[in-house]
OpenMM code with the backbone's topology and positions (N, CA, C; nanometers):
from openmm import Vec3, app, unit

residues = "MET LEU GLN LEU GLY ILE THR ASP GLN PRO ASP GLN ARG LEU ALA VAL HIS SER ARG ARG ARG TRP SER VAL LEU ASP VAL ARG GLY PRO LEU ASP GLY VAL GLU ALA GLN ALA TRP GLU ARG SER CYS LEU LEU LEU LEU LYS MET LEU ALA VAL PRO THR ALA LEU SER ASN TRP ASP MET ALA PRO SER ARG GLN LEU ALA ILE GLY GLY ARG LYS ALA GLY GLU ALA TRP TRP VAL GLU ASP LEU ALA VAL SER SER LEU ARG GLU LEU MET ASP ALA VAL GLU LYS ALA GLU GLU GLU SER LEU LEU".split()
positions = [
    Vec3(4.6281, 16.8510, -1.7235),
    Vec3(4.6459, 16.7852, -1.6499),
    Vec3(4.5594, 16.6499, -1.6573),
    Vec3(4.5799, 16.5537, -1.6674),
    Vec3(4.4994, 16.4383, -1.6487),
    Vec3(4.4396, 16.3777, -1.5821),
    Vec3(4.3394, 16.2900, -1.5264),
    Vec3(4.2852, 16.2512, -1.3960),
    Vec3(4.2516, 16.0672, -1.4236),
    Vec3(4.2718, 16.0382, -1.3298),
    Vec3(4.1960, 15.8809, -1.3642),
    Vec3(4.1062, 15.8511, -1.2393),
    Vec3(4.0070, 15.8003, -1.2343),
    Vec3(3.9025, 15.7548, -1.1382),
    Vec3(3.7867, 15.6946, -1.1461),
    Vec3(3.7444, 15.6293, -1.0659),
    Vec3(3.6439, 15.5520, -1.0721),
    Vec3(3.4992, 15.6047, -0.9650),
    Vec3(3.3866, 15.5831, -1.0157),
    Vec3(3.2702, 15.6032, -0.9488),
    Vec3(3.1611, 15.5157, -0.9597),
    Vec3(3.0389, 15.5180, -0.8986),
    Vec3(2.9524, 15.4371, -0.9209),
    Vec3(2.7922, 15.5250, -0.9688),
    Vec3(2.9061, 15.6720, -0.9952),
    Vec3(2.7678, 15.7867, -0.9837),
    Vec3(2.8267, 15.8892, -1.0911),
    Vec3(2.8654, 15.8443, -1.2230),
    Vec3(2.9373, 15.9008, -1.3539),
    Vec3(2.8590, 16.0339, -1.3653),
    Vec3(2.7398, 15.9973, -1.3912),
    Vec3(2.6547, 16.1386, -1.4428),
    Vec3(2.6955, 16.2737, -1.3107),
    Vec3(2.6847, 16.2702, -1.1848),
    Vec3(2.7267, 16.3309, -1.0794),
    Vec3(2.8622, 16.3864, -1.1061),
    Vec3(2.9533, 16.3123, -1.0696),
    Vec3(3.0951, 16.2934, -1.1143),
    Vec3(3.1809, 16.3914, -1.2268),
    Vec3(3.0737, 16.3348, -1.3243),
    Vec3(3.1102, 16.4076, -1.4498),
    Vec3(3.0362, 16.5813, -1.4637),
    Vec3(2.9353, 16.5824, -1.4083),
    Vec3(2.8969, 16.7042, -1.3864),
    Vec3(2.9725, 16.7761, -1.2929),
    Vec3(3.0599, 16.7040, -1.1892),
    Vec3(3.1114, 16.8792, -1.1125),
    Vec3(3.2310, 16.8422, -1.1724),
    Vec3(3.2882, 16.7829, -1.2523),
    Vec3(3.4376, 16.8128, -1.3317),
    Vec3(3.3676, 16.9152, -1.4410),
    Vec3(3.2867, 16.8905, -1.4882),
    Vec3(3.2169, 16.9425, -1.6237),
    Vec3(3.2607, 17.1601, -1.5427),
    Vec3(3.1765, 17.1347, -1.4038),
    Vec3(3.2054, 17.2645, -1.3766),
    Vec3(3.3758, 17.3195, -1.3161),
    Vec3(3.4263, 17.2280, -1.2950),
    Vec3(3.5620, 17.2580, -1.2630),
    Vec3(3.6262, 17.2768, -1.3704),
    Vec3(3.5879, 17.2634, -1.4980),
    Vec3(3.6358, 17.2866, -1.6722),
    Vec3(3.7341, 17.1901, -1.7052),
    Vec3(3.7155, 17.0441, -1.6567),
    Vec3(3.7692, 16.9364, -1.6996),
    Vec3(3.6995, 16.8875, -1.8160),
    Vec3(3.7663, 16.8021, -1.8636),
    Vec3(3.7207, 16.7434, -1.9971),
    Vec3(3.7302, 16.6202, -2.0356),
    Vec3(3.6263, 16.5273, -2.0464),
    Vec3(3.6441, 16.3843, -2.0362),
    Vec3(3.6843, 16.3440, -2.1948),
    Vec3(3.8250, 16.2447, -2.1568),
    Vec3(3.8396, 16.1944, -2.2403),
    Vec3(3.7862, 16.0587, -2.2846),
    Vec3(3.7405, 16.0080, -2.2046),
    Vec3(3.7111, 15.8875, -2.1990),
    Vec3(3.6069, 15.7883, -2.0389),
    Vec3(3.5239, 15.7354, -2.0886),
    Vec3(3.4826, 15.6557, -1.9817),
    Vec3(3.4455, 15.5076, -1.9743),
    Vec3(3.4500, 15.4277, -1.9255),
    Vec3(3.4653, 15.2998, -1.9389),
    Vec3(3.3617, 15.2609, -1.8325),
    Vec3(3.2968, 15.1446, -1.8438),
    Vec3(3.1770, 15.1035, -1.8068),
    Vec3(3.0357, 15.0454, -1.8279),
    Vec3(2.9748, 14.9978, -1.6974),
    Vec3(2.9925, 14.9975, -1.6031),
    Vec3(3.1282, 14.8019, -1.5911),
    Vec3(3.1380, 14.8669, -1.4816),
    Vec3(3.2728, 14.7669, -1.4231),
    Vec3(3.2127, 14.7156, -1.2739),
    Vec3(3.2747, 14.5931, -1.2391),
    Vec3(3.2315, 14.5645, -1.1100),
    Vec3(3.3206, 14.6458, -1.0153),
    Vec3(3.2904, 14.6700, -0.9218),
    Vec3(3.3585, 14.7512, -0.8524),
    Vec3(3.5540, 14.7018, -0.8084),
    Vec3(3.5509, 14.5685, -0.7950),
    Vec3(3.6916, 14.5264, -0.7441),
    Vec3(3.7434, 14.4924, -0.8982),
    Vec3(3.6547, 14.4930, -0.9598),
    Vec3(3.7445, 14.5261, -1.1231),
    Vec3(3.8073, 14.6514, -1.1653),
    Vec3(3.7256, 14.7529, -1.1392),
    Vec3(3.7583, 14.8814, -1.1490),
    Vec3(3.8487, 14.9378, -1.0661),
    Vec3(3.8580, 14.8826, -0.9451),
    Vec3(3.9834, 14.9628, -0.8444),
    Vec3(4.0960, 14.8921, -0.9019),
    Vec3(4.0758, 14.7682, -0.9309),
    Vec3(4.1893, 14.6864, -0.9550),
    Vec3(4.3148, 14.7382, -1.0795),
    Vec3(4.2071, 14.7944, -1.1858),
    Vec3(4.2272, 14.8834, -1.3495),
    Vec3(4.2893, 15.0199, -1.2541),
    Vec3(4.2179, 15.0927, -1.1681),
    Vec3(4.2699, 15.2214, -1.0957),
    Vec3(4.4431, 15.1965, -1.0675),
    Vec3(4.4316, 15.0971, -0.9617),
    Vec3(4.5513, 15.0516, -0.9016),
    Vec3(4.6571, 15.0431, -0.9576),
    Vec3(4.6068, 14.9390, -1.1306),
    Vec3(4.7453, 14.9257, -1.1938),
    Vec3(4.7752, 15.0602, -1.2837),
    Vec3(4.6988, 15.1164, -1.3085),
    Vec3(4.7142, 15.2368, -1.4082),
    Vec3(4.8357, 15.3128, -1.3154),
    Vec3(4.7742, 15.3334, -1.1781),
    Vec3(4.8669, 15.4406, -1.0767),
    Vec3(4.9757, 15.3499, -1.0543),
    Vec3(5.0085, 15.2566, -1.0680),
    Vec3(5.1422, 15.1761, -1.0155),
    Vec3(5.2584, 15.1962, -1.1905),
    Vec3(5.1523, 15.1778, -1.2635),
    Vec3(5.2274, 15.2534, -1.4261),
    Vec3(5.2979, 15.3645, -1.4176),
    Vec3(5.1894, 15.4324, -1.3580),
    Vec3(5.2306, 15.5971, -1.3645),
    Vec3(5.4049, 15.6102, -1.2884),
    Vec3(5.3999, 15.5284, -1.1247),
    Vec3(5.4461, 15.5409, -1.0317),
    Vec3(5.6057, 15.4720, -1.0925),
    Vec3(5.5882, 15.3467, -1.1944),
    Vec3(5.6736, 15.2841, -1.2616),
    Vec3(5.7405, 15.3811, -1.3451),
    Vec3(5.7115, 15.4452, -1.4230),
    Vec3(5.7268, 15.5487, -1.5028),
    Vec3(5.7605, 15.6761, -1.4735),
    Vec3(5.7833, 15.6874, -1.3226),
    Vec3(5.8236, 15.7782, -1.2790),
    Vec3(5.7554, 15.9810, -1.3286),
    Vec3(5.5940, 15.9056, -1.3321),
    Vec3(5.5500, 16.0436, -1.3458),
    Vec3(5.4510, 16.1137, -1.2439),
    Vec3(5.5011, 16.1834, -1.1873),
    Vec3(5.4580, 16.2709, -1.0813),
    Vec3(5.3255, 16.2738, -1.0808),
    Vec3(5.2674, 16.2620, -0.9850),
    Vec3(5.1123, 16.2458, -0.9358),
    Vec3(5.0695, 16.3697, -0.8492),
    Vec3(4.9544, 16.4253, -0.8557),
    Vec3(4.8956, 16.4991, -0.7782),
    Vec3(4.7463, 16.4804, -0.7546),
    Vec3(4.7037, 16.5595, -0.6364),
    Vec3(4.5888, 16.5558, -0.6372),
    Vec3(4.5220, 16.6594, -0.7009),
    Vec3(4.4224, 16.6743, -0.7662),
    Vec3(4.3420, 16.7414, -0.8547),
    Vec3(4.2403, 16.8327, -0.7936),
    Vec3(4.2169, 16.7868, -0.6524),
    Vec3(4.1154, 16.8594, -0.5887),
    Vec3(4.1578, 16.9203, -0.4764),
    Vec3(4.1874, 17.0098, -0.4520),
    Vec3(4.2374, 17.0579, -0.2856),
    Vec3(4.1680, 17.0286, -0.1822),
    Vec3(4.0442, 16.9900, -0.1721),
    Vec3(3.9822, 16.9146, -0.0932),
    Vec3(3.9651, 16.7756, -0.0426),
    Vec3(3.9885, 16.6735, -0.1545),
    Vec3(4.0114, 16.5801, -0.1717),
    Vec3(4.0412, 16.4891, -0.0232),
    Vec3(3.9736, 16.4657, 0.0339),
    Vec3(3.9552, 16.3746, 0.1477),
    Vec3(4.0644, 16.2531, 0.1650),
    Vec3(4.1721, 16.2805, 0.2621),
    Vec3(4.2928, 16.1521, 0.2875),
    Vec3(4.2500, 16.0131, 0.2567),
    Vec3(4.1406, 16.0175, 0.3026),
    Vec3(4.0968, 15.8964, 0.2982),
    Vec3(4.0766, 15.8088, 0.1752),
    Vec3(4.0492, 15.9606, 0.0426),
    Vec3(4.0450, 15.9110, -0.1186),
    Vec3(4.2030, 15.9263, -0.1618),
    Vec3(4.2717, 15.9324, -0.1224),
    Vec3(4.3871, 15.9736, -0.1671),
    Vec3(4.5108, 15.7742, -0.1234),
    Vec3(4.5166, 15.7440, -0.2435),
    Vec3(4.5835, 15.6308, -0.2608),
    Vec3(4.7108, 15.6199, -0.2191),
    Vec3(4.7874, 15.5465, -0.1435),
    Vec3(4.8957, 15.5478, -0.0854),
    Vec3(5.0060, 15.4193, -0.1685),
    Vec3(5.0749, 15.5186, -0.2657),
    Vec3(5.1944, 15.4272, -0.3679),
    Vec3(5.3011, 15.4354, -0.2828),
    Vec3(5.3860, 15.3158, -0.2866),
    Vec3(5.4935, 15.3075, -0.2063),
    Vec3(5.5137, 15.4180, -0.1067),
    Vec3(5.4201, 15.3806, 0.0007),
    Vec3(5.4252, 15.4969, 0.1042),
    Vec3(5.4194, 15.5859, 0.1279),
    Vec3(5.4033, 15.6576, 0.0293),
    Vec3(5.3569, 15.8172, 0.0029),
    Vec3(5.2246, 15.8276, -0.0518),
    Vec3(5.1290, 15.9465, 0.0060),
    Vec3(5.0368, 15.9708, -0.0393),
    Vec3(5.0417, 16.0553, -0.2221),
    Vec3(4.9545, 16.0026, -0.2720),
    Vec3(4.9716, 16.0092, -0.4258),
    Vec3(4.7885, 16.0535, -0.4910),
    Vec3(4.8285, 16.0959, -0.5811),
    Vec3(4.6872, 16.1832, -0.6334),
    Vec3(4.6612, 16.0887, -0.7575),
    Vec3(4.5754, 16.1080, -0.8330),
    Vec3(4.5285, 16.0570, -0.9499),
    Vec3(4.5048, 16.1404, -1.0915),
    Vec3(4.6074, 16.2328, -1.0684),
    Vec3(4.5873, 16.3602, -1.1755),
    Vec3(4.7560, 16.3306, -1.2120),
    Vec3(4.7846, 16.3962, -1.3063),
    Vec3(4.9175, 16.4001, -1.3840),
    Vec3(4.9452, 16.5208, -1.4961),
    Vec3(5.0527, 16.5660, -1.5227),
    Vec3(5.0686, 16.6502, -1.6143),
    Vec3(5.0505, 16.5968, -1.7340),
    Vec3(4.9898, 16.6266, -1.8318),
    Vec3(5.0153, 16.5672, -1.9829),
    Vec3(5.1414, 16.5593, -2.0507),
    Vec3(5.2089, 16.7107, -1.9982),
    Vec3(5.3549, 16.6642, -2.0389),
    Vec3(5.4162, 16.5395, -1.9633),
    Vec3(5.4139, 16.4952, -1.8546),
    Vec3(5.4653, 16.3666, -1.7841),
    Vec3(5.3946, 16.2465, -1.8760),
    Vec3(5.3149, 16.2642, -1.9608),
    Vec3(5.2613, 16.1272, -1.9931),
    Vec3(5.0983, 16.1768, -2.0463),
    Vec3(5.1294, 16.1742, -2.1978),
    Vec3(5.0310, 16.2078, -2.2901),
    Vec3(4.9625, 16.0752, -2.3083),
    Vec3(4.8364, 16.0941, -2.2724),
    Vec3(4.7195, 15.9603, -2.3488),
    Vec3(4.6468, 16.0539, -2.4161),
    Vec3(4.5712, 15.9719, -2.4914),
    Vec3(4.4523, 16.0078, -2.5578),
    Vec3(4.3040, 15.9506, -2.5244),
    Vec3(4.3510, 15.8259, -2.4153),
    Vec3(4.2312, 15.7505, -2.3705),
    Vec3(4.2604, 15.6927, -2.3343),
    Vec3(4.1746, 15.6404, -2.1963),
    Vec3(4.1535, 15.5006, -2.1221),
    Vec3(4.2459, 15.4105, -2.1474),
    Vec3(4.1849, 15.3247, -2.2876),
    Vec3(4.2285, 15.2291, -2.3260),
    Vec3(4.3621, 15.2256, -2.3806),
    Vec3(4.4227, 15.3290, -2.4117),
    Vec3(4.5656, 15.3579, -2.4397),
    Vec3(4.6522, 15.3481, -2.2848),
    Vec3(4.5928, 15.3832, -2.1713),
    Vec3(4.6767, 15.3767, -2.0441),
    Vec3(4.6729, 15.2142, -2.0319),
    Vec3(4.4842, 15.1588, -2.0608),
    Vec3(4.4965, 15.0115, -1.9701),
    Vec3(4.5916, 14.9487, -2.0816),
    Vec3(4.6238, 14.9861, -2.2422),
    Vec3(4.7088, 14.9076, -2.3113),
    Vec3(4.8522, 14.8771, -2.2435),
    Vec3(4.9076, 14.9897, -2.2122),
    Vec3(5.0263, 15.0311, -2.1526),
    Vec3(5.0588, 14.9339, -2.0384),
    Vec3(4.9644, 14.9236, -1.9529),
    Vec3(4.9371, 14.8149, -1.7904),
    Vec3(4.9420, 14.7149, -1.8357),
    Vec3(4.8405, 14.6622, -1.9615),
    Vec3(4.8872, 14.5562, -2.0012),
    Vec3(5.0255, 14.4794, -2.0720),
    Vec3(5.0966, 14.5701, -2.1300),
    Vec3(5.2523, 14.5308, -2.1834),
    Vec3(5.3117, 14.5430, -2.0720),
    Vec3(5.3220, 14.6270, -1.9595),
    Vec3(5.4095, 14.5836, -1.8269),
    Vec3(5.3448, 14.4850, -1.8049),
    Vec3(5.2473, 14.4250, -1.7665),
    Vec3(5.2104, 14.3165, -1.7150),
    Vec3(5.2951, 14.1855, -1.7664),
    Vec3(5.2756, 14.2129, -1.9393),
    Vec3(5.3316, 14.0916, -2.0359),
    Vec3(5.4768, 14.1015, -1.9726),
    Vec3(5.5071, 14.2121, -1.9436),
    Vec3(5.6941, 14.2149, -1.9424),
    Vec3(5.7360, 14.1844, -1.8240),
    Vec3(5.6338, 14.1453, -1.7137),
    Vec3(5.6390, 14.1247, -1.5811),
    Vec3(5.7163, 14.2816, -1.5138),
    Vec3(5.6602, 14.3949, -1.5302),
    Vec3(5.7191, 14.5249, -1.4759),
    Vec3(5.6277, 14.5777, -1.4009),
    Vec3(5.4977, 14.4905, -1.3922),
    Vec3(5.4563, 14.5421, -1.2851),
    Vec3(5.3906, 14.4433, -1.2318),
] * unit.nanometer
topology = app.Topology()
chain = topology.addChain("A")
for resn in residues:
    res = topology.addResidue(resn, chain)
    for name in ("N", "CA", "C"):
        topology.addAtom(name, app.Element.getBySymbol(name[0]), res)
């Protein structure tokens, strides 16, 4: 499973993920919060456009942290079998290409 997320406390967030056996593929930043949110939303919209099913990676994630996409609750995680990427840059490149082609 792969997960996308933003935080202003990366050391703490990565420590939690490490305890849950997640492996880090990529970390970007620091970024302005508005810019980071825009990138996250664009990446999640790309997943939706590609019909990649998303899920919550954390069962106790508060509903207020779930992103509503297309009128449904969606998570920030997806199965690598549905979309394999090796870095955040690869996902961001796909977003930029979709935007250039007016798909997003």
